[in-house]
Backbone as ProteinMPNN parsed JSONL, in Angstrom:
{"seq_chain_A": "XXXXXXXXXXXXXXXXXXXXXXXXXXXXXXXXXXXXXXXXXXXXXXXXXXXXXXXXXXXXXXXXXXXXXXXXXXXXXXXXXXXXXXXXXXXXXXXXXXXXXXXXXXXXXXXXXXXXXXXXXXXXXXXXXXXXXXXXXXXXXXXXXXXXXXXXXXXXXXX", "coords_chain_A": {"N_chain_A": [[3.813, 1.036, -18.464], [6.045, 2.627, -19.355], [4.91, 4.725, -20.738], [3.647, 6.07, -18.554], [6.106, 6.912, -17.046], [7.464, 8.31, -18.93], [5.612, 10.368, -19.777], [5.267, 11.773, -17.181], [8.038, 12.836, -16.91], [8.496, 14.041, -19.166], [6.493, 15.577, -19.914], [4.592, 16.504, -18.024], [6.394, 17.477, -15.611], [8.106, 19.402, -16.982], [5.847, 21.207, -17.726], [5.112, 22.196, -15.439], [7.335, 23.614, -14.451], [8.932, 24.777, -16.313], [9.127, 28.019, -17.972], [8.704, 29.494, -20.784], [11.018, 31.214, -22.465], [11.645, 32.822, -20.358], [14.12, 32.963, -18.115], [14.491, 33.452, -15.552], [12.096, 33.166, -14.152], [11.692, 30.409, -14.696], [14.117, 29.386, -13.341], [13.394, 30.008, -10.633], [11.096, 28.709, -10.338], [12.188, 25.925, -10.624], [14.004, 26.009, -8.291], [12.249, 26.247, -6.42], [10.752, 24.017, -6.568], [12.275, 21.907, -6.313], [12.494, 19.026, -5.586], [10.432, 17.981, -7.149], [11.689, 18.476, -9.824], [13.828, 16.908, -9.571], [12.811, 14.424, -9.378], [11.632, 14.197, -11.766], [13.991, 13.906, -13.197], [14.818, 11.369, -12.459], [12.861, 9.921, -13.16], [12.775, 9.936, -15.91], [15.152, 8.68, -16.561], [14.573, 6.109, -15.653], [12.601, 5.529, -17.443], [13.91, 5.517, -19.674], [15.298, 3.167, -19.184], [13.277, 1.222, -19.254], [12.691, 1.33, -21.901], [14.006, -0.708, -23.112], [12.788, -3.058, -22.423], [10.481, -2.579, -23.803], [11.476, -2.672, -26.335], [12.107, -5.275, -26.45], [9.414, -6.547, -26.324], [8.38, -5.726, -28.766], [10.001, -6.84, -30.64], [9.504, -9.393, -30.21], [6.753, -9.543, -31.049], [7.016, -8.494, -33.697], [8.985, -10.015, -34.671], [7.927, -12.418, -35.791], [6.936, -11.733, -38.205], [8.776, -10.426, -39.768], [11.986, -11.323, -39.26], [14.284, -10.007, -39.931], [13.902, -7.145, -40.323], [12.656, -6.708, -37.764], [14.985, -7.176, -36.092], [16.637, -5.2, -36.918], [15.186, -2.946, -36.123], [15.349, -3.221, -33.623], [18.074, -2.872, -33.041], [18.633, -0.407, -34.112], [17.061, 1.118, -32.511], [18.069, 0.591, -29.801], [20.31, 2.1, -29.927], [19.465, 4.644, -29.235], [18.889, 4.598, -26.606], [21.316, 4.809, -24.771], [21.698, 7.549, -25.656], [19.587, 8.921, -24.539], [20.088, 8.496, -21.748], [22.601, 10.161, -21.518], [21.474, 12.588, -22.216], [19.965, 13.254, -20.014], [22.059, 14.485, -18.546], [21.949, 17.148, -19.072], [19.813, 18.247, -17.787], [20.656, 17.815, -15.245], [23.003, 19.481, -15.054], [21.776, 21.867, -15.508], [20.511, 22.222, -13.124], [22.594, 22.201, -11.191], [23.848, 24.517, -11.984], [21.842, 26.379, -11.161], [21.773, 25.984, -8.315], [24.142, 26.977, -7.429], [27.14, 26.364, -6.794], [30.225, 27.001, -4.882], [32.411, 27.369, -6.736], [31.087, 28.552, -8.834], [30.836, 31.213, -8.503], [32.048, 33.131, -10.045], [30.111, 33.685, -12.106], [27.32, 35.861, -12.494], [23.95, 35.773, -10.909], [21.99, 36.034, -13.019], [23.362, 35.111, -15.268], [23.887, 32.632, -14.678], [21.43, 31.539, -14.55], [20.658, 32.084, -17.388], [22.37, 30.263, -18.528], [21.575, 27.899, -17.178], [18.974, 27.594, -18.547], [19.723, 27.352, -21.176], [20.811, 24.789, -20.971], [18.448, 23.395, -20.406], [17.101, 23.767, -22.822], [18.89, 22.507, -24.575], [18.376, 19.905, -23.593], [15.907, 19.465, -24.529], [16.376, 19.495, -27.165], [17.835, 17.062, -27.346], [16.221, 15.053, -27.323], [15.338, 15.124, -29.889], [17.708, 14.08, -31.156], [17.808, 11.653, -30.097], [15.219, 10.702, -31.051], [15.822, 10.274, -33.862], [16.9, 7.801, -34.107], [14.964, 6.066, -32.799], [12.412, 6.844, -34.116], [12.926, 6.577, -36.896], [12.795, 3.939, -37.459], [10.142, 3.343, -36.876], [8.665, 4.66, -38.511], [7.538, 5.258, -42.085], [8.089, 7.379, -43.649], [10.337, 9.973, -43.784], [9.438, 12.675, -43.285], [7.381, 12.232, -41.744], [8.601, 11.232, -39.29], [10.169, 13.38, -38.607], [8.181, 15.19, -38.047], [7.018, 13.845, -35.908], [8.78, 13.457, -33.875], [8.97, 16.038, -32.998], [6.739, 16.738, -31.821], [5.296, 17.422, -28.514], [3.411, 15.58, -27.37], [4.093, 13.243, -28.322], [6.633, 12.854, -27.676], [6.799, 11.643, -25.197], [6.603, 8.966, -25.661], [9.135, 8.403, -26.666], [11.017, 8.55, -24.688]], "CA_chain_A": [[4.669, 2.01, -17.38], [6.903, 3.411, -20.053], [4.111, 5.899, -20.905], [3.577, 6.824, -17.327], [7.201, 7.419, -16.687], [7.676, 9.275, -20.043], [4.638, 11.595, -19.637], [5.647, 12.494, -16.019], [9.302, 13.531, -16.998], [8.804, 14.809, -20.513], [5.264, 16.426, -20.399], [4.187, 16.949, -16.644], [7.417, 18.23, -14.875], [8.409, 20.777, -17.703], [4.835, 22.103, -17.813], [4.945, 22.734, -14.111], [8.644, 24.494, -13.946], [9.668, 25.663, -17.292], [8.534, 29.152, -18.353], [9.262, 29.411, -22.251], [11.672, 32.565, -22.693], [12.089, 33.426, -19.088], [15.078, 32.044, -17.529], [14.579, 33.706, -13.983], [11.05, 32.499, -13.652], [12.252, 29.082, -14.703], [15.072, 29.126, -12.33], [12.696, 30.154, -9.487], [10.346, 27.417, -10.333], [12.922, 24.751, -10.29], [14.586, 25.817, -7.132], [11.199, 25.999, -5.371], [10.229, 22.584, -6.706], [13.755, 21.039, -6.596], [12.195, 17.547, -5.425], [9.78, 17.554, -8.497], [12.574, 18.565, -10.921], [14.79, 15.646, -9.27], [11.931, 13.092, -9.668], [11.508, 14.11, -13.306], [15.254, 13.332, -13.992], [14.972, 9.951, -12.307], [11.688, 9.298, -14.095], [13.451, 10.04, -17.366], [16.072, 7.576, -16.459], [13.631, 4.888, -15.594], [11.818, 5.39, -18.757], [14.884, 5.025, -20.765], [15.68, 1.63, -18.92], [12.04, 0.548, -19.65], [12.31, 1.17, -23.269], [14.829, -1.946, -23.469], [11.64, -3.973, -22.443], [9.481, -2.289, -24.78], [11.918, -3.082, -27.595], [11.877, -6.823, -26.61], [8.057, -7.101, -26.819], [8.031, -5.319, -30.081], [10.706, -7.738, -31.353], [8.517, -10.573, -30.094], [5.67, -9.33, -31.947], [7.273, -8.31, -35.122], [9.999, -11.076, -35.427], [7.25, -13.326, -36.505], [6.43, -11.113, -39.563], [10.129, -10.253, -40.672], [13.047, -11.26, -38.388], [15.434, -8.969, -40.202], [13.299, -5.85, -39.968], [12.491, -6.552, -36.404], [16.393, -7.182, -35.555], [17.099, -3.757, -37.431], [14.635, -1.965, -35.312], [15.849, -3.292, -32.133], [19.501, -2.436, -33.06], [18.626, 1.071, -34.073], [16.303, 1.873, -31.166], [19.051, 0.476, -28.708], [21.233, 3.232, -29.979], [18.721, 5.867, -28.684], [18.874, 4.396, -24.925], [22.404, 5.604, -24.177], [21.698, 8.946, -25.817], [18.422, 9.284, -23.453], [20.795, 8.591, -20.557], [23.354, 11.101, -21.441], [20.558, 13.646, -22.352], [19.487, 13.68, -18.643], [23.067, 15.298, -17.887], [21.627, 18.481, -19.304], [19.083, 18.654, -16.594], [21.366, 17.943, -13.981], [23.773, 20.555, -15.38], [20.918, 23.143, -15.175], [20.316, 22.168, -11.565], [23.941, 22.581, -10.528], [24.025, 26.137, -12.193], [20.988, 26.942, -10.434], [22.268, 25.878, -6.969], [25.201, 27.811, -7.506], [28.188, 26.055, -6.055], [31.215, 28.037, -4.652], [33.152, 27.479, -8.044], [30.194, 29.226, -9.929], [30.757, 32.465, -8.175], [32.463, 34.06, -11.186], [29.088, 34.126, -12.84], [26.289, 36.355, -11.499], [22.888, 35.006, -10.948], [21.223, 36.101, -14.209], [24.226, 34.464, -16.215], [23.785, 31.209, -14.441], [19.883, 31.351, -15.079], [20.626, 31.944, -18.805], [23.108, 29.184, -18.847], [20.557, 26.725, -17.075], [17.813, 27.641, -19.351], [20.236, 26.657, -22.395], [21.076, 23.382, -20.748], [17.17, 22.907, -20.646], [16.898, 23.937, -24.265], [19.71, 21.301, -25.153], [17.801, 18.604, -23.167], [14.936, 19.228, -25.311], [16.926, 18.89, -28.442], [18.473, 15.611, -27.18], [14.903, 14.177, -27.754], [15.198, 15.03, -31.29], [18.67, 13.11, -31.453], [17.241, 10.152, -29.685], [14.206, 10.472, -32.084], [16.393, 9.842, -35.1], [17.002, 6.522, -34.17], [13.759, 5.309, -32.462], [11.339, 6.976, -34.885], [13.198, 6.28, -38.08], [12.445, 2.613, -37.594], [8.856, 2.996, -36.762], [7.708, 5.264, -39.588], [8.107, 5.047, -43.273], [8.469, 8.545, -44.412], [11.207, 10.818, -43.207], [8.728, 13.885, -42.905], [6.564, 11.899, -40.503], [9.53, 11.07, -38.269], [10.636, 14.666, -38.211], [6.81, 15.694, -37.252], [6.712, 12.92, -34.715], [9.703, 13.575, -32.659], [8.889, 17.489, -32.481], [5.315, 16.925, -31.023], [5.592, 16.924, -27.344], [2.752, 14.438, -27.116], [4.658, 11.946, -28.946], [7.962, 12.515, -27.096], [6.671, 10.727, -23.982], [6.799, 7.448, -26.144], [10.539, 8.093, -26.924], [11.85, 8.16, -23.511]], "C_chain_A": [[5.584, 2.902, -17.981], [6.185, 4.716, -20.382], [3.989, 6.8, -19.749], [4.849, 7.636, -16.917], [7.67, 8.686, -17.727], [6.662, 10.592, -19.718], [4.973, 12.313, -18.305], [6.968, 13.346, -16.256], [9.34, 14.308, -18.146], [7.658, 15.833, -20.626], [4.854, 17.268, -18.857], [5.196, 18.002, -15.977], [7.676, 19.517, -15.66], [7.103, 21.794, -17.738], [4.661, 22.826, -16.638], [6.243, 23.744, -13.866], [9.141, 25.29, -14.989], [8.781, 26.796, -17.886], [9.285, 29.439, -19.616], [9.703, 30.972, -22.182], [11.883, 33.359, -21.476], [12.743, 32.608, -18.108], [14.784, 32.442, -15.96], [13.213, 33.083, -13.469], [10.992, 30.976, -13.593], [13.003, 28.58, -13.536], [14.424, 29.106, -10.818], [11.683, 29.072, -9.302], [10.99, 26.132, -9.963], [13.571, 24.752, -8.877], [13.314, 25.773, -5.931], [10.756, 24.765, -5.255], [11.416, 21.711, -6.999], [13.306, 19.535, -6.428], [11.435, 17.238, -6.673], [10.64, 17.56, -9.539], [13.377, 17.13, -10.704], [14.114, 14.4, -9.723], [11.61, 13.028, -11.076], [12.703, 13.544, -13.948], [15.219, 11.643, -13.644], [13.792, 9.056, -12.909], [12.058, 9.06, -15.553], [14.318, 8.854, -17.511], [15.438, 6.099, -16.365], [13.142, 4.592, -16.816], [12.73, 4.914, -19.866], [15.319, 3.488, -20.634], [14.544, 0.808, -19.414], [11.995, 0.385, -21.135], [13.004, -0.219, -23.725], [13.696, -2.997, -23.461], [10.745, -3.792, -23.513], [9.953, -2.614, -26.221], [11.801, -4.63, -27.642], [10.586, -7.329, -26.815], [7.859, -6.85, -28.255], [8.889, -6.279, -30.96], [9.861, -9.043, -31.408], [7.512, -10.634, -30.958], [5.869, -9.315, -33.376], [8.235, -9.234, -35.753], [9.196, -12.125, -36.248], [6.967, -12.916, -37.815], [7.794, -11.204, -40.222], [11.108, -10.166, -39.462], [14.12, -10.27, -38.708], [14.99, -7.61, -39.88], [13.249, -5.631, -38.478], [14.0, -6.472, -35.706], [16.903, -5.692, -35.821], [16.516, -2.946, -36.599], [15.202, -1.991, -34.003], [17.312, -2.644, -32.112], [19.492, -0.884, -33.148], [18.063, 1.887, -32.902], [17.362, 1.707, -29.929], [20.1, 1.519, -28.71], [20.745, 4.434, -29.173], [18.858, 5.822, -27.049], [20.165, 5.165, -24.366], [22.306, 7.313, -24.522], [20.588, 9.725, -24.732], [19.296, 9.524, -22.139], [21.65, 9.972, -20.544], [22.552, 12.602, -21.613], [20.254, 14.224, -20.874], [20.553, 14.589, -18.048], [22.674, 16.746, -17.99], [20.78, 19.119, -18.279], [19.821, 18.839, -15.286], [22.487, 19.052, -14.111], [22.985, 21.703, -15.056], [20.714, 23.279, -13.676], [21.46, 22.631, -10.821], [24.169, 23.94, -10.622], [23.088, 26.693, -11.384], [21.154, 26.997, -8.699], [23.251, 26.599, -6.433], [26.215, 27.299, -6.618], [29.27, 27.101, -5.84], [31.985, 28.372, -5.997], [32.489, 28.381, -9.029], [30.152, 30.953, -9.652], [31.349, 33.403, -8.972], [31.263, 34.574, -11.937], [27.935, 34.754, -11.91], [25.028, 35.494, -11.735], [22.027, 35.048, -12.285], [22.116, 35.287, -15.309], [23.909, 32.914, -15.845], [22.369, 30.779, -14.841], [19.869, 31.175, -16.48], [21.454, 30.656, -19.194], [22.232, 27.854, -18.462], [19.502, 26.49, -18.037], [18.354, 27.115, -20.857], [20.508, 25.338, -22.082], [19.535, 22.782, -20.776], [16.951, 22.792, -21.977], [17.716, 22.597, -24.972], [18.947, 19.983, -24.686], [16.536, 18.362, -24.219], [15.148, 18.858, -26.808], [17.475, 17.397, -28.264], [17.344, 14.746, -27.532], [14.9, 13.89, -29.103], [16.479, 14.059, -31.741], [18.247, 11.84, -31.094], [16.189, 9.71, -30.658], [14.576, 9.865, -33.32], [16.371, 8.448, -35.265], [15.722, 5.561, -33.925], [12.58, 5.679, -33.318], [11.693, 6.569, -36.465], [12.758, 4.801, -38.327], [10.974, 2.306, -37.429], [7.951, 3.883, -37.66], [8.244, 5.137, -40.776], [8.562, 6.068, -44.001], [9.215, 9.407, -43.375], [10.449, 12.05, -42.602], [7.895, 13.382, -41.734], [7.47, 11.79, -39.27], [9.82, 12.457, -37.798], [9.48, 15.366, -37.371], [6.81, 15.15, -35.951], [7.43, 13.396, -33.613], [9.568, 15.218, -32.077], [7.578, 17.628, -31.687], [5.499, 16.63, -29.698], [4.741, 15.64, -26.755], [3.317, 13.174, -27.283], [6.025, 11.648, -28.271], [7.96, 11.591, -25.975], [6.943, 9.261, -24.41], [8.346, 7.459, -26.379], [11.286, 7.731, -25.882], [11.208, 7.589, -22.477]], "O_chain_A": [[5.975, 3.883, -17.348], [6.825, 5.765, -20.308], [4.162, 8.016, -19.817], [4.767, 8.798, -16.519], [8.127, 9.768, -17.358], [7.113, 11.703, -19.441], [4.946, 13.542, -18.36], [6.993, 14.498, -15.823], [10.15, 15.233, -18.211], [7.795, 16.834, -21.329], [4.859, 18.493, -18.731], [4.887, 19.183, -15.82], [7.503, 20.609, -15.119], [7.266, 23.013, -17.773], [4.144, 23.943, -16.656], [6.09, 24.661, -13.06], [9.715, 26.355, -14.758], [7.67, 26.46, -18.295], [10.498, 29.627, -19.522], [8.893, 31.853, -21.893], [12.284, 34.519, -21.569], [12.193, 31.761, -17.404], [14.903, 31.514, -15.16], [13.228, 32.504, -12.383], [10.415, 30.348, -12.706], [12.676, 27.603, -12.862], [14.839, 28.345, -9.944], [11.461, 28.588, -8.191], [10.492, 25.352, -9.152], [13.707, 23.683, -8.281], [13.459, 25.342, -4.787], [10.39, 24.292, -4.179], [11.416, 20.876, -7.903], [13.828, 18.766, -7.235], [11.775, 16.225, -7.285], [10.471, 16.637, -10.335], [13.507, 16.34, -11.639], [14.684, 13.491, -10.326], [11.333, 11.951, -11.602], [12.651, 12.861, -14.971], [15.554, 10.799, -14.475], [13.79, 7.837, -13.082], [11.665, 8.109, -16.229], [14.225, 8.105, -18.483], [15.856, 5.124, -16.99], [13.238, 3.451, -17.269], [12.424, 4.124, -20.76], [15.609, 2.74, -21.567], [14.794, -0.26, -19.972], [11.366, -0.546, -21.639], [12.529, -0.802, -24.699], [13.624, -3.781, -24.407], [10.265, -4.754, -24.112], [9.17, -2.801, -27.152], [11.462, -5.218, -28.669], [10.448, -8.406, -27.395], [7.235, -7.659, -28.941], [8.428, -6.51, -32.078], [9.584, -9.639, -32.449], [7.314, -11.65, -31.624], [5.157, -9.917, -34.179], [8.393, -9.343, -36.969], [9.688, -12.651, -37.247], [6.736, -13.814, -38.624], [7.964, -11.988, -41.156], [11.124, -9.174, -38.734], [14.791, -9.756, -37.813], [15.714, -6.923, -39.159], [13.686, -4.608, -37.952], [14.144, -5.684, -34.772], [17.531, -5.085, -34.954], [17.255, -2.055, -36.178], [15.497, -0.987, -33.355], [17.642, -1.931, -31.164], [20.19, -0.178, -32.42], [18.456, 2.968, -32.461], [17.484, 2.635, -29.129], [20.717, 1.82, -27.689], [21.523, 5.132, -28.523], [18.921, 6.834, -26.351], [20.017, 6.081, -23.557], [22.763, 8.175, -23.771], [20.745, 10.845, -24.244], [19.235, 10.593, -21.531], [21.433, 10.813, -19.672], [23.045, 13.631, -21.151], [20.292, 15.424, -20.602], [20.223, 15.399, -17.182], [23.013, 17.531, -17.104], [20.93, 20.286, -17.919], [19.662, 19.743, -14.465], [22.847, 19.514, -13.029], [23.491, 22.553, -14.323], [20.755, 24.367, -13.104], [21.316, 23.407, -9.876], [24.595, 24.598, -9.673], [23.516, 27.666, -10.763], [20.72, 27.902, -7.987], [23.336, 26.874, -5.237], [26.199, 27.839, -5.512], [29.257, 28.079, -6.587], [32.168, 29.546, -6.319], [33.124, 28.923, -9.933], [29.594, 31.771, -10.383], [31.2, 34.578, -8.636], [31.275, 35.719, -12.39], [27.646, 34.291, -10.807], [25.007, 34.623, -12.604], [21.382, 34.04, -12.573], [21.488, 34.813, -16.256], [23.705, 32.088, -16.735], [22.194, 29.713, -15.431], [19.193, 30.256, -16.943], [21.127, 30.054, -20.217], [22.155, 26.897, -19.232], [19.144, 25.352, -18.34], [17.58, 26.552, -21.631], [20.44, 24.589, -23.056], [19.433, 21.629, -21.196], [16.589, 21.689, -22.385], [17.18, 21.832, -25.774], [18.94, 19.024, -25.458], [16.24, 17.247, -24.649], [14.407, 18.168, -27.509], [17.461, 16.652, -29.244], [17.6, 13.666, -28.064], [14.588, 12.797, -29.577], [16.271, 13.279, -32.669], [18.374, 10.928, -31.911], [16.176, 8.555, -31.084], [13.842, 9.04, -33.864], [15.95, 7.885, -36.276], [15.457, 4.567, -34.601], [11.663, 4.858, -33.309], [10.764, 6.26, -37.212], [12.359, 4.515, -39.456], [10.53, 1.207, -37.761], [6.722, 3.864, -37.588], [9.451, 4.894, -40.786], [9.35, 5.871, -44.925], [8.77, 9.545, -42.235], [10.789, 12.447, -41.488], [7.737, 14.132, -40.771], [7.049, 12.278, -38.221], [9.712, 12.69, -36.595], [9.668, 15.963, -36.311], [6.631, 15.851, -34.955], [6.898, 13.714, -32.549], [9.971, 15.572, -30.969], [7.399, 18.6, -30.954], [5.911, 15.485, -29.517], [5.183, 14.854, -25.917], [3.104, 12.194, -26.569], [6.524, 10.523, -28.248], [8.909, 10.84, -25.75], [7.439, 8.448, -23.63], [8.856, 6.345, -26.259], [12.103, 6.812, -25.935], [11.836, 7.244, -21.476]]}, "name": "protein", "num_of_chains": 1, "seq": "XXXXXXXXXXXXXXXXXXXXXXXXXXXXXXXXXXXXXXXXXXXXXXXXXXXXXXXXXXXXXXXXXXXXXXXXXXXXXXXXXXXXXXXXXXXXXXXXXXXXXXXXXXXXXXXXXXXXXXXXXXXXXXXXXXXXXXXXXXXXXXXXXXXXXXXXXXXXXXX"}
């Protein structure tokens, strides 16, 4: 289930809504498909919560091999879960900017779109921060971990 929610929120939704380098088109897509964008946020939060169960299963499997290393993996990966939850605030902030509440009237629309795009970019970088903890325990070389969390196909397994 974790792979399904992760794929939906991290691969499918952004591929449908985000236009790289074009804040206006991205804003238009998000506002036109706000329900899809919100479902992506909810799916990402569910995925982060499901990650706890994935860790539990991995601990049960790997604990028989080496209990110390399995415990260390669980501790380090548990640190990534709150990071994933907080990271979803970047998407919520982008949506709030695009919807344009009254207090945002000091910014014109292109400024709000650019700020929303920045929050979406920060959201993408947040996966790298979470990946520091979840990838460093599952790969043996630092170079592999760096390459792993930058590849969007593998990001679905992080969150």
